[in-house]
Biotite code that builds the C-alpha atoms (Angstrom):
import biotite.structure as struc

atoms = struc.array([
    struc.Atom([0.000, 0.000, 0.000], chain_id="A", res_id=1, res_name="UNK", atom_name="CA", element="C"),
    struc.Atom([1.357, 3.401, -0.992], chain_id="A", res_id=2, res_name="UNK", atom_name="CA", element="C"),
    struc.Atom([1.609, 6.261, 1.442], chain_id="A", res_id=3, res_name="UNK", atom_name="CA", element="C"),
    struc.Atom([-0.897, 9.036, 0.834], chain_id="A", res_id=4, res_name="UNK", atom_name="CA", element="C"),
    struc.Atom([0.379, 12.413, -0.315], chain_id="A", res_id=5, res_name="UNK", atom_name="CA", element="C"),
    struc.Atom([0.238, 14.573, 2.806], chain_id="A", res_id=6, res_name="UNK", atom_name="CA", element="C"),
    struc.Atom([1.002, 18.190, 3.511], chain_id="A", res_id=7, res_name="UNK", atom_name="CA", element="C"),
    struc.Atom([3.196, 19.229, 6.412], chain_id="A", res_id=8, res_name="UNK", atom_name="CA", element="C"),
    struc.Atom([0.088, 20.488, 8.227], chain_id="A", res_id=9, res_name="UNK", atom_name="CA", element="C"),
    struc.Atom([-1.650, 17.106, 7.892], chain_id="A", res_id=10, res_name="UNK", atom_name="CA", element="C"),
    struc.Atom([1.443, 15.324, 9.221], chain_id="A", res_id=11, res_name="UNK", atom_name="CA", element="C"),
    struc.Atom([1.644, 17.700, 12.191], chain_id="A", res_id=12, res_name="UNK", atom_name="CA", element="C"),
    struc.Atom([-2.048, 17.106, 12.982], chain_id="A", res_id=13, res_name="UNK", atom_name="CA", element="C"),
    struc.Atom([-1.559, 13.313, 12.797], chain_id="A", res_id=14, res_name="UNK", atom_name="CA", element="C"),
    struc.Atom([1.465, 13.490, 15.093], chain_id="A", res_id=15, res_name="UNK", atom_name="CA", element="C"),
    struc.Atom([-0.535, 15.639, 17.540], chain_id="A", res_id=16, res_name="UNK", atom_name="CA", element="C"),
    struc.Atom([-3.169, 12.876, 17.663], chain_id="A", res_id=17, res_name="UNK", atom_name="CA", element="C"),
    struc.Atom([-0.318, 10.446, 18.398], chain_id="A", res_id=18, res_name="UNK", atom_name="CA", element="C"),
    struc.Atom([0.677, 12.528, 21.430], chain_id="A", res_id=19, res_name="UNK", atom_name="CA", element="C"),
    struc.Atom([3.334, 14.881, 20.040], chain_id="A", res_id=20, res_name="UNK", atom_name="CA", element="C"),
    struc.Atom([3.210, 18.509, 21.127], chain_id="A", res_id=21, res_name="UNK", atom_name="CA", element="C"),
    struc.Atom([4.505, 21.535, 19.271], chain_id="A", res_id=22, res_name="UNK", atom_name="CA", element="C"),
    struc.Atom([7.313, 23.111, 21.248], chain_id="A", res_id=23, res_name="UNK", atom_name="CA", element="C"),
    struc.Atom([8.340, 25.868, 18.818], chain_id="A", res_id=24, res_name="UNK", atom_name="CA", element="C"),
    struc.Atom([8.312, 27.171, 15.259], chain_id="A", res_id=25, res_name="UNK", atom_name="CA", element="C"),
    struc.Atom([11.131, 28.644, 13.264], chain_id="A", res_id=26, res_name="UNK", atom_name="CA", element="C"),
    struc.Atom([10.157, 29.775, 9.803], chain_id="A", res_id=27, res_name="UNK", atom_name="CA", element="C"),
    struc.Atom([8.589, 26.818, 8.009], chain_id="A", res_id=28, res_name="UNK", atom_name="CA", element="C"),
    struc.Atom([9.972, 24.333, 10.541], chain_id="A", res_id=29, res_name="UNK", atom_name="CA", element="C"),
    struc.Atom([7.788, 23.005, 13.352], chain_id="A", res_id=30, res_name="UNK", atom_name="CA", element="C"),
    struc.Atom([9.493, 21.248, 16.264], chain_id="A", res_id=31, res_name="UNK", atom_name="CA", element="C"),
    struc.Atom([7.535, 18.566, 18.123], chain_id="A", res_id=32, res_name="UNK", atom_name="CA", element="C"),
    struc.Atom([8.230, 16.391, 21.141], chain_id="A", res_id=33, res_name="UNK", atom_name="CA", element="C"),
    struc.Atom([6.635, 13.476, 22.951], chain_id="A", res_id=34, res_name="UNK", atom_name="CA", element="C"),
    struc.Atom([7.557, 12.084, 26.349], chain_id="A", res_id=35, res_name="UNK", atom_name="CA", element="C"),
    struc.Atom([6.751, 8.471, 27.153], chain_id="A", res_id=36, res_name="UNK", atom_name="CA", element="C"),
    struc.Atom([7.999, 6.553, 30.180], chain_id="A", res_id=37, res_name="UNK", atom_name="CA", element="C"),
    struc.Atom([10.709, 9.133, 30.842], chain_id="A", res_id=38, res_name="UNK", atom_name="CA", element="C"),
    struc.Atom([11.979, 9.033, 27.249], chain_id="A", res_id=39, res_name="UNK", atom_name="CA", element="C"),
    struc.Atom([11.585, 12.126, 25.060], chain_id="A", res_id=40, res_name="UNK", atom_name="CA", element="C"),
    struc.Atom([11.331, 11.990, 21.265], chain_id="A", res_id=41, res_name="UNK", atom_name="CA", element="C"),
    struc.Atom([11.994, 15.095, 19.149], chain_id="A", res_id=42, res_name="UNK", atom_name="CA", element="C"),
    struc.Atom([10.903, 15.693, 15.560], chain_id="A", res_id=43, res_name="UNK", atom_name="CA", element="C"),
    struc.Atom([11.119, 18.522, 13.061], chain_id="A", res_id=44, res_name="UNK", atom_name="CA", element="C"),
    struc.Atom([8.559, 18.801, 10.265], chain_id="A", res_id=45, res_name="UNK", atom_name="CA", element="C"),
    struc.Atom([8.622, 21.306, 7.424], chain_id="A", res_id=46, res_name="UNK", atom_name="CA", element="C"),
    struc.Atom([5.246, 22.956, 7.043], chain_id="A", res_id=47, res_name="UNK", atom_name="CA", element="C"),
    struc.Atom([5.242, 22.636, 3.241], chain_id="A", res_id=48, res_name="UNK", atom_name="CA", element="C"),
    struc.Atom([2.309, 22.096, 0.932], chain_id="A", res_id=49, res_name="UNK", atom_name="CA", element="C"),
    struc.Atom([3.188, 18.447, 0.214], chain_id="A", res_id=50, res_name="UNK", atom_name="CA", element="C"),
    struc.Atom([5.912, 16.232, 1.673], chain_id="A", res_id=51, res_name="UNK", atom_name="CA", element="C"),
    struc.Atom([8.040, 13.913, -0.397], chain_id="A", res_id=52, res_name="UNK", atom_name="CA", element="C"),
    struc.Atom([7.186, 10.213, 0.310], chain_id="A", res_id=53, res_name="UNK", atom_name="CA", element="C"),
    struc.Atom([10.753, 9.517, 1.477], chain_id="A", res_id=54, res_name="UNK", atom_name="CA", element="C"),
    struc.Atom([10.617, 12.480, 3.879], chain_id="A", res_id=55, res_name="UNK", atom_name="CA", element="C"),
    struc.Atom([7.280, 11.192, 5.194], chain_id="A", res_id=56, res_name="UNK", atom_name="CA", element="C"),
    struc.Atom([8.750, 7.715, 5.798], chain_id="A", res_id=57, res_name="UNK", atom_name="CA", element="C"),
    struc.Atom([11.691, 9.308, 7.644], chain_id="A", res_id=58, res_name="UNK", atom_name="CA", element="C"),
    struc.Atom([9.295, 11.257, 9.880], chain_id="A", res_id=59, res_name="UNK", atom_name="CA", element="C"),
    struc.Atom([7.251, 8.110, 10.601], chain_id="A", res_id=60, res_name="UNK", atom_name="CA", element="C"),
    struc.Atom([10.432, 6.183, 11.462], chain_id="A", res_id=61, res_name="UNK", atom_name="CA", element="C"),
    struc.Atom([11.755, 8.962, 13.721], chain_id="A", res_id=62, res_name="UNK", atom_name="CA", element="C"),
    struc.Atom([8.415, 9.206, 15.527], chain_id="A", res_id=63, res_name="UNK", atom_name="CA", element="C"),
    struc.Atom([8.716, 5.607, 16.692], chain_id="A", res_id=64, res_name="UNK", atom_name="CA", element="C"),
    struc.Atom([5.330, 4.748, 15.195], chain_id="A", res_id=65, res_name="UNK", atom_name="CA", element="C"),
    struc.Atom([4.730, 1.955, 12.734], chain_id="A", res_id=66, res_name="UNK", atom_name="CA", element="C"),
    struc.Atom([3.437, 2.891, 9.304], chain_id="A", res_id=67, res_name="UNK", atom_name="CA", element="C"),
    struc.Atom([-0.021, 1.503, 10.116], chain_id="A", res_id=68, res_name="UNK", atom_name="CA", element="C"),
    struc.Atom([-0.138, 3.306, 13.475], chain_id="A", res_id=69, res_name="UNK", atom_name="CA", element="C"),
    struc.Atom([0.704, 6.608, 11.796], chain_id="A", res_id=70, res_name="UNK", atom_name="CA", element="C"),
    struc.Atom([-1.876, 6.076, 9.058], chain_id="A", res_id=71, res_name="UNK", atom_name="CA", element="C"),
    struc.Atom([-4.558, 5.407, 11.694], chain_id="A", res_id=72, res_name="UNK", atom_name="CA", element="C"),
    struc.Atom([-4.040, 8.997, 12.947], chain_id="A", res_id=73, res_name="UNK", atom_name="CA", element="C"),
    struc.Atom([-4.332, 10.572, 9.470], chain_id="A", res_id=74, res_name="UNK", atom_name="CA", element="C"),
])
């Protein structure tokens, strides 16, 4: 199954549903973090119109979510 074409905003909304919180913005970059069991994960997402599929897979991998888990939040 192919990944859907998502904008940076849609990815940020999906990550927020997964428990990530926006900690700051710098230009088009949005920095997110999630703390679970004393472990903190940090992500940076570009708030572009549409993300490249490889960039989306990198974000999913860095978030610690499986592909199916991430897609359930979209």
